[in-house]
C-alpha positions in Angstrom: -19.9 -38.8 -15.6 -20.3 -38.3 -11.5 -17.1 -37.4 -10.1 -15.6 -37.4 -6.7 -16.2 -34.9 -4.5 -12.6 -33.6 -4.5 -13.2 -32.5 -7.9 -15.0 -29.7 -6.6 -13.8 -29.1 -3.4 -10.0 -28.5 -4.8 -11.0 -26.0 -7.1 -10.8 -22.2 -5.9 -14.7 -21.6 -6.1 -16.1 -18.4 -4.5 -19.2 -20.9 -3.4 -17.3 -22.3 -0.8 -17.1 -19.0 1.4 -21.0 -19.0 1.2 -22.4 -22.2 1.7 -20.0 -23.8 4.5 -23.5 -25.1 6.0 -24.9 -26.8 2.7 -23.5 -30.2 2.3 -22.2 -31.4 -1.1 -24.3 -34.0 -2.8 -22.8 -34.3 -6.3 -20.2 -33.7 -8.6 -20.9 -34.1 -12.3 -18.9 -33.6 -15.7 -20.7 -31.9 -18.8 -18.6 -32.7 -21.6 -17.8 -30.0 -23.9 -15.4 -31.0 -27.1 -13.4 -28.4 -28.6 -14.5 -25.9 -26.0 -12.0 -23.0 -24.7 -10.9 -21.2 -22.1 -13.5 -18.3 -22.9 -16.5 -20.6 -23.6 -18.5 -20.6 -20.3 -21.0 -18.0 -21.6 -21.5 -20.0 -24.5 -22.1 -23.2 -22.6 -24.6 -21.6 -20.4 -26.8 -20.0 -23.2 -26.9 -23.9 -24.9 -28.1 -25.1 -21.0 -30.8 -22.6 -21.0 -32.0 -23.3 -24.3 -31.9 -27.1 -23.3 -33.9 -26.8 -20.4 -37.1 -26.2 -22.7 -39.6 -28.9 -21.7 -40.1 -30.2 -25.2 -36.0 -31.3 -25.8 -35.9 -33.4 -22.4 -36.2 -37.0 -22.9 -40.5 -38.1 -21.8 -39.2 -40.3 -18.8 -37.4 -37.2 -17.6 -40.1 -35.3 -18.3 -43.0 -37.8 -16.7 -40.5 -37.6 -13.1 -40.5 -34.1 -13.5 -44.5 -33.9 -13.5 -44.8 -36.2 -11.2 -42.9 -34.4 -8.8 -44.6 -31.5 -9.1 -47.9 -33.1 -8.8 -46.8 -34.4 -5.6 -45.3 -30.9 -4.3 -48.7 -29.2 -5.5 -50.7 -32.0 -3.4 -48.7 -31.7 -0.4 -47.8 -28.2 -0.3 -43.8 -28.4 -0.8 -44.0 -25.6 -3.5 -45.9 -22.8 -2.1 -44.3 -19.6 -2.5 -43.3 -19.5 0.8 -40.9 -22.1 0.3 -39.0 -19.4 -2.1 -35.6 -19.0 -0.2 -36.3 -15.5 0.5 -39.4 -17.2 2.9 -37.2 -19.4 4.3 -34.5 -18.0 6.3 -33.2 -16.1 3.9 -31.8 -16.3 0.3 -27.9 -17.1 0.2 -28.0 -13.3 -1.8 -27.7 -11.8 1.9 -24.4 -13.5 2.4 -22.8 -12.3 -1.0 -19.8 -9.9 -1.1 -20.1 -6.5 -2.6 -18.0 -7.7 -5.9 -20.3 -10.7 -6.2 -23.5 -9.0 -5.6 -22.1 -6.7 -8.7 -22.3 -9.4 -10.8 -26.3 -9.5 -10.8 -28.6 -7.8 -13.1 -32.0 -6.6 -12.9 -33.4 -10.1 -14.5 -31.5 -11.7 -11.8 -33.0 -10.1 -8.6 -36.2 -10.6 -10.0 -38.1 -12.7 -7.1 -39.6 -16.2 -8.2 -41.1 -19.2 -6.5 -40.0 -22.5 -5.0 -38.7 -24.9 -8.0 -37.5 -21.8 -9.7 -33.6 -21.3 -9.6 -32.3 -18.2 -9.6 -28.6 -16.6 -9.6 -26.9 -16.0 -6.8 -23.8 -14.9 -9.0 -22.2 -15.1 -12.5 -18.0 -14.8 -12.9 -16.3 -15.7 -15.9 -15.5 -19.3 -15.0 -18.4 -20.3 -12.2 -21.6 -19.5 -11.3 -24.3 -20.2 -8.8 -27.9 -20.5 -8.6 -30.2 -21.4 -5.5 -33.8 -23.0 -5.3 -35.9 -23.4 -1.9 -38.6 -25.6 -1.5 -40.5 -27.1 1.8 -38.0 -30.0 1.5 -35.0 -28.4 1.0 -32.7 -25.5 -0.2 -30.3 -26.2 -2.8 -27.7 -24.9 -4.7 -26.2 -25.4 -8.3 -22.9 -24.4 -8.8 -21.5 -24.6 -12.6 -17.6 -24.2 -13.3 -15.7 -24.2 -16.2 -12.4 -26.2 -15.6 -9.6 -27.5 -18.3 -9.9 -30.7 -19.4 -7.8 -33.5 -21.4 -6.3 -31.8 -24.7 -6.3 -28.3 -23.9 -9.9 -28.6 -24.0 -12.7 -27.1 -21.5 -15.9 -28.9 -19.5 -18.7 -28.1 -17.4 -18.4 -29.0 -14.0 -21.9 -29.1 -12.1 -22.1 -29.6 -8.2 -25.3 -29.9 -5.9 -25.1 -28.6 -2.7 -28.4 -28.8 -0.3 -29.5 -27.7 3.0 -32.5 -30.2 4.1 -35.4 -28.5 5.9 -35.3 -30.7 8.9 -36.4 -34.3 9.1 -38.9 -34.3 5.8 -36.6 -32.6 4.0 -33.9 -35.8 5.2 -36.2 -38.2 4.1 -36.7 -36.7 1.1 -33.2 -36.4 -0.2 -32.7 -39.9 1.3 -35.6 -41.2 -1.1 -35.0 -39.9 -4.3 -31.1 -40.1 -4.1 -31.0 -43.8 -5.9 -33.1 -41.8 -8.5 -30.9 -38.8 -9.0 -28.0 -40.3 -9.3 -29.2 -43.3 -11.9 -32.1 -41.4 -13.9 -32.4 -37.7 -13.6 -28.8 -36.5 -13.2 -27.6 -38.9 -15.6 -30.0 -38.0 -18.4 -29.8 -34.1 -17.6 -26.0 -34.2 -18.4 -26.9 -36.1 -21.7 -29.0 -33.1 -22.5 -26.3 -30.6 -21.8 -24.3 -32.2 -23.5 -26.2 -32.6 -27.0 -26.8 -29.2 -26.6 -23.1 -28.1 -26.6 -22.6 -30.3 -29.9 -26.0 -28.8 -31.3 -24.4 -25.3 -30.5 -20.7 -25.9 -31.9 -22.2 -27.6 -35.0 -24.3 -24.8 -35.8 -21.4 -21.9 -35.2 -19.4 -24.3 -37.5 -22.1 -23.9 -40.5 -24.3 -25.6 -42.1 -27.9 -25.2 -43.9 -30.2 -23.5 -41.8 -33.6 -23.9 -41.7 -36.5 -21.0 -40.7 -35.8 -21.8 -37.0 -31.9 -21.2 -37.1 -31.2 -24.2 -36.4 -29.5 -26.5 -38.3 -30.9 -28.9 -40.7 -31.0 -32.2 -39.4 -29.6 -31.8 -36.1 -32.3 -30.9 -33.5 -34.3 -28.1 -36.0 -37.3 -26.7 -34.2 -40.6 -26.1 -35.4 -42.7 -23.3 -34.1 -43.4 -24.4 -30.7 -39.9 -24.8 -29.6 -40.5 -28.7 -29.9 -37.8 -30.5 -31.7 -38.0 -31.4 -35.5 -40.4 -31.0 -38.3 -43.5 -31.3 -36.5 -44.5 -27.7 -37.3 -45.4 -24.9 -39.1 -44.2 -21.8 -39.1 -47.6 -20.6 -37.3 -46.8 -23.2 -34.6 -46.6 -27.2 -34.0 -49.0 -29.0 -35.9 -52.0 -30.2 -34.0 -51.4 -33.3 -31.8 -55.1 -34.7 -32.2 -56.7 -37.0 -28.8 -59.0 -39.1 -27.7 -59.6 -40.1 -23.9 -62.1 -43.0 -23.2 -63.3 -45.9 -24.7 -66.2 -44.2 -26.3 -63.8 -41.4 -27.7 -61.1 -43.8 -29.0 -61.4 -45.0 -32.7 -62.9 -48.1 -33.4 -60.2 -49.1 -35.6 -57.3 -48.7 -33.1 -59.1 -50.4 -30.7 -59.4 -53.4 -32.3 -56.0 -53.7 -32.6 -56.0 -54.4 -29.2 -56.1 -57.5 -27.2 -57.6 -56.4 -24.5 -61.5 -55.7 -25.7 -62.3 -55.2 -21.8 -59.6 -52.2 -20.8 -61.0 -50.1 -18.6 -59.0 -47.3 -19.7 -58.1 -45.9 -23.3 -56.3 -43.0 -24.9 -55.2 -42.4 -28.8 -52.9 -39.6 -29.8 -52.2 -39.0 -33.4 -49.6 -36.5 -35.5 -49.6 -35.4 -38.8 -46.4 -36.6 -40.9 -45.6 -37.3 -44.2 -43.1 -40.0 -43.3 -45.6 -41.6 -42.0 -45.2 -44.6 -44.5 -41.3 -44.2 -45.2 -40.8 -46.7 -42.5 -42.3 -49.6 -41.2 -44.5 -49.4 -37.7 -41.6 -51.5 -36.0 -39.5 -48.8 -36.8 -41.6 -46.1 -35.6 -42.2 -47.9 -32.1 -38.2 -48.6 -31.6 -37.7 -44.3 -32.3 -40.5 -44.2 -29.7 -39.3 -45.9 -26.9 -36.0 -47.7 -28.1 -34.6 -51.1 -28.2 -34.2 -51.4 -24.2 -36.2 -49.6 -21.8 -34.0 -46.6 -20.4 -33.3 -46.5 -16.6 -36.2 -43.7 -16.6 -38.4 -46.4 -18.4 -37.5 -49.0 -15.9 -38.4 -46.5 -12.8 -41.8 -45.7 -14.3 -43.1 -49.0 -16.2 -41.2 -51.7 -13.4 -40.9 -49.4 -10.4 -44.4 -47.4 -10.5 -46.4 -49.8 -12.4 -44.5 -53.1 -11.3 -44.9 -54.2 -15.4 -42.6 -57.0 -16.4 -40.1 -56.1 -18.9 -37.7 -58.4 -20.5 -33.9 -57.5 -20.5 -31.7 -57.2 -23.2 -32.0 -56.3 -27.0 -34.3 -58.7 -29.1 -36.3 -58.8 -32.5 -39.5 -59.9 -30.3 -39.5 -57.1 -27.9 -39.4 -53.0 -27.8 -38.3 -51.6 -24.7 -38.9 -54.5 -23.0 -42.4 -55.2 -24.3 -43.3 -58.0 -26.3 -44.0 -57.4 -29.9 -47.0 -59.3 -29.7 -48.8 -58.5 -32.9 -48.4 -56.4 -36.3 -50.0 -55.4 -39.5 -49.1 -53.6 -42.3 -48.9 -50.6 -40.6 -49.5 -51.2 -37.1 -47.4 -53.0 -34.5 -49.0 -54.0 -30.7 -46.8 -54.1 -28.2 -48.0 -56.1 -24.7 -47.1 -56.4 -21.0 -48.6 -56.7 -17.6 -47.9 -56.8 -13.6 -49.4 -57.7 -10.7 -52.9 -55.4 -10.8 -52.9 -54.1 -14.6 -52.2 -55.7 -18.2 -51.5 -52.9 -21.1 -51.2 -52.7 -24.4 -49.6 -49.9 -27.0 -50.4 -49.8 -30.4 -48.4 -48.0 -32.8 -49.9 -46.9 -35.8 -48.2 -45.2 -39.2 -51.1 -45.0 -41.7 -53.0 -42.3 -43.7 -50.2 -39.8 -43.4 -49.9 -39.5 -39.3 -48.2 -41.5 -36.6 -50.6 -42.7 -33.8 -50.1 -44.2 -30.0 -52.9 -46.0 -28.2 -52.7 -46.7 -24.8 -55.0 -49.3 -23.4 -55.0 -50.9 -19.5 -57.0 -53.4 -17.8 -57.3 -53.2 -14.0 -56.7 -56.5 -13.4 -56.7 -55.9 -9.5 -58.3 -53.5 -7.4 -54.3 -51.4 -6.6 -54.8 -50.6 -10.8 -57.6 -48.7 -10.2 -55.9 -46.6 -7.4 -52.5 -46.5 -9.2 -53.2 -45.3 -12.8 -55.6 -42.6 -12.5 -53.6 -39.6 -11.4 -50.3 -41.2 -13.2 -52.6 -41.1 -16.5 -53.1 -37.4 -16.2 -49.1 -37.2 -16.3 -49.1 -39.7 -19.0 -51.6 -37.8 -21.4 -49.5 -34.5 -21.0 -46.8 -36.2 -22.2 -47.5 -38.2 -25.3 -48.0 -34.8 -27.6 -44.3 -34.2 -26.9 -43.2 -37.9 -27.4 -45.3 -37.9 -30.9 -43.5 -34.4 -31.8 -40.1 -35.9 -30.4 -40.6 -39.6 -32.4 -41.8 -37.5 -35.7 -38.9 -35.2 -35.7 -36.3 -38.3 -35.0 -37.3 -40.3 -37.6 -37.6 -37.1 -40.4 -34.3 -36.2 -39.6 -33.4 -39.4 -40.6 -35.0 -39.5 -43.8 -32.8 -36.3 -44.6 -29.7 -37.5 -43.2 
């Protein structure tokens, strides 16, 4: 939950004496039910585990992947953008007592887009990151909450790098407030609940995670989509010639310009309907992140509200015994998503037709990000359905 700036400014945090030339962008509360005054280190450990890419919602992974590709293309994230290379790290401002809190691991040099620890105390810590657009601080504090419990407060402080930095921060502001930070706080809150649940006891699987509540496969990805030696392989094919003909036959786009197919083996394939799999994959209604990607970047028309005739805003256009086809379009492309659950596997086929030249320019660079995220999306979906089956 986003809070007023005073929720940070009124606290006696040590960061105030170090970052007077930084502006406060956000203050967020991360709820930690049952937490006590000494649980700050446990919450930080839960957050670190939640930073694993496989645990992030796929829209959030997509947005970060797009940002990193833009950064690589425009040179925003080169090594010389790291804090030490852009006028110095805030570590140079640390008094001796805060400098003494750093460990050997904390002082290892890192590059742009890597948060590095400034200091770590019993009730607060601060981390910094810099690139060509801005120098940022993530401050984490542990404060009393209602009912004698404690909760985490996160503050983001920023010093933009010139005009580029100011324009960049203004451009991403709505996206950060409406999509990125709400999604991240939900991930961290879930990480705390899962950790607290494991500590209270319960049946443990081989990974050490409680059965049915975020169990991990060998890759660190959620769920039962792996083996002791690692995750089950997600099979894939890209291009009309490579995508299985039986998958393409379920599409309404015989003249599609783009096609890809991903499949993951699961014993639960026939346990629920294909529509159930599709809703587990994308949700009944599009999230803010999905709306940004599908409507904002691709201009796709999405239905509003919950309906038995739509999945995440896409029309539920056709179905068979073990498949469903979702359809939508924009002013420059038409899309199909075919979700199949047959022969012991879950599959997702994406087909697009470029109706205007703009579609041919926009989708190819985004498609690389899409293909990188699909394996995790399938593993995440299988984990969700298999956990529900065990519950």
